[in-house]
N, C-alpha and C positions, 0 to 999 in steps of 0.2 A: 505495501499499499503506501503511497504518495502521503509524506510527513507533512505538515501543516504545523510547523510548531512553534505555540506563538511564544513560548517561554526566553524563544532566542530572540525576541526583540529587544530587553531590556527590560527596565523599571518604564511604569507608563503611571503620570498623575489620574486621576480622575477625569477630569476637564479634558487631558488630549485622548483620550478613550473615547468620550463621548463625541468629541470634534472628529475623529475617526470614522467612528459609526456615521454620524451623521453625512460625512461626505461621501462616504462607501454606498449608503443609502441613497444618496442622490443621483452615483456613479451609476447603481442600477439602474433603476426608475430610465435614464438615457439608454443604458443599452438596451433595455426592455424595446423600445419604442423601434426598432427599425425591424426585431423579431416580430411583433405584431404587425406590422406595414408588408412584413416581408412572409406571412404566413405561416411560420417557422413553430414548431411544435417544442417542447422542452420535459424534461422529468427531472425531478432534484429530490432524492432519497434522503432522508436523516436518521441513519442507522446508531446504535446502542441503546443498551438497555437502560430500566428506568434508572436516573438517577446519575446520568453520564453529561448531562448539562445542553441536551438540543435544543429543549422549548425555547431560552432566550434568543439564543440564534433565531430561531423560527418565529419569534416573534420581530426579530428584526427585520427580518426579510419580508414579511408579510408587510412591513412600514413602507416598503422600498416599491414592489412592485403594484402595478395598476389591478386593485383585486378584481377589474370584471375580466382580466385576460390569467387568472392563478384560481387554482383548487387545491386544497388542502384537506387529501385525505387521512386519515390516524387509524392505523393498522392494529386488530384487537386481537386475541384467540378468542374464536366463536364456535364453543361445540356443536352448535348444530349446523354451521356449513362442514362440518368433516362428512368426508364422503358422499357431498354433494355436488356431482357435476367433478370437471376441471378444478386442482386447486388453484392454479392461475386465473381462472373466469373472473373472479370479484376484482383483481386489478385489469383485467382487457377493457373493462366497461368502466374503468376512472381511467384511461388513456387520453393527453390531452386533444383537445380540436384545433384545427389548424389557427396559428397565432397566440395559442396557449402553452400553460405549465402547471404539468400537474406534481403538487409538492406530494410527497410519501412520506408520512411521519409513523418511521416502523414500516417494512415493505415484505416482500416476498421472500426476505432472507431470514427473517422471523421465523420461517418453518423450518435452516438449516440452523437456526442458532439457540435462542431461547425453548423453543418446540422439543427441540432436539434433546436436550439438557433436561429438559422435565419431563421425558417420556413419553410425548405427544405422536414423535414423530418417529416411525421405523427405521432404525440405523440400516437398517438395508435397504433404505428409497433412497440415502443420502446420495448417491452417484449419481442416480438418475435425476432426482430432484436439481442439482447441479448443472448436468447438461442440459434440461427443459429450461432453467435461469437462464445460462449463458445463449442456447439458442431465440429466446425471447428478446433478451434484451439487444442481440446481433439484427431481429429482424427491425427492432424500432430504430436501430443505429438506421440501416439498411433505407429504411422508408423515410430516414431525414432528420431524424428525432435527436436531440442532443439530449444524454445522461451523464448527470450529473451525481457520482455516489458519494455521500461525507459518514466517515465512521468517529462517531464521537467517542474519545479513548477517555475514558477517567482511570484514576486511578482507584481502590480500593476506600482508601481514607474518604476522597472527595464523595465516593458513592453513599456509602455509610453514613456521612453526615448529611449529606443532602435526605437522604430515606428518613434519618430520624427526624429532621424538621419537618419533611415532609406526613409523617406518621403524627406530628403533633396540631396539624390542623386537622377541622371539622371539614373541610371539603375535600382535602386532597389525601386523607388519613388513608381512608379506603383503598388508594393505590396501591398501597405498599403491604402486599399478599405474602403468605407464608411461601409462595412457588414465587415470589420474585428474583430473579436470576443474579446471583452478584459476580461482579467481576473479577473477583479474588477466588474463583471456585473452578481448580483446576479442569473441569469438564467443559466448562466454559472458555476457558484459554484454550482447549484444544481444537473445541468447535471453530471457535475466532481463529486460529492458526488454519485451520482446514480453509475455512471461508477466502484466506487472503490466497492461499494454494490454487484455488479453482476457481477464482470469480474476478481475479483482478486482470481482465482481460485488456485487448491492445483498442476495443471501441468504446467502453466503459470501466475505463482503470477507477480505483478504488483511491481518494484521499481519505488522510489520517488528521484527525483534527482533536489536538493536546487540549482537554476540555475542561482539567482541575479548576482554572478559573475562566468562567463562564461569558466577560465580557473579551477575555481576550481570545476566547474559542469563537466566539460570535464575528469577532472581526476576522479571525483566517477563515471562520466560512464564507464570508461575504467578500472576501479577498477571490478564495478558491472558486464560485459562481461569477463570480465578475470577470477574471481570468478565461472562464472556459468558455463565457457569452463573447468576451472581446474575439477569443481566436475563433468561434464557429458561427458567429450569428454575421451578417451581412450590415456593413459598417455605411453604408448610402441608403439613399433614397428609392423607392421600389422604379423601378420604370414600367411605363406607362405604353403599352403594344401603341404603334402611329397609327393603325386602323380606330383607336378605342378614344385616342385625344378629342377633343373638342373643337373645333376651328373657332 
């Protein structure tokens, strides 16, 4: 996985971080305009277990993009969906329309991470699942869709601190359940290592975001997205065919 190491920046004052995030949000807002004009599709994945610091970065991105051209989908385990049609079907139905972006807050990778560690995914199926994931992402790329995959990497200490804080909240306490995976669990570490080896592809590479500090992580995440947009999205206005121009 490609590393976006926020610790390498050195110390930041709070005001500096706010200013940097504001500038990045403005930059992303400008980068989205040619995407919309040229009718390009994009998919952004926010991966990492509960307490890995994804939500703050997602809020920063949501504040940058035009909400009329973005949909956020939160993926959770649903026992009712087990065995009902192809397991990727819920994600097919949420793919972006032309000129739009689909953001997946957790994604199809949950099946080969959390669900595998918690015994919800048959280990015998894992290699097939990865084959289907890679084919699915290659199809999207071949169709002209930009895919940005972000994995938020938090230490066990940072995750434990966040989960303890969530547990004290009357609104978020229920999210911290007995089956919450922990980044310090050797089984989870093994599943994550296998994910890196099997799905860090040329057409959709992973970018790892060091997320012990949420603000630094948001900055790294938005910079990674802006970099991908700058490289992959058209820069100029859309050309109108001569026959369609009004004299």
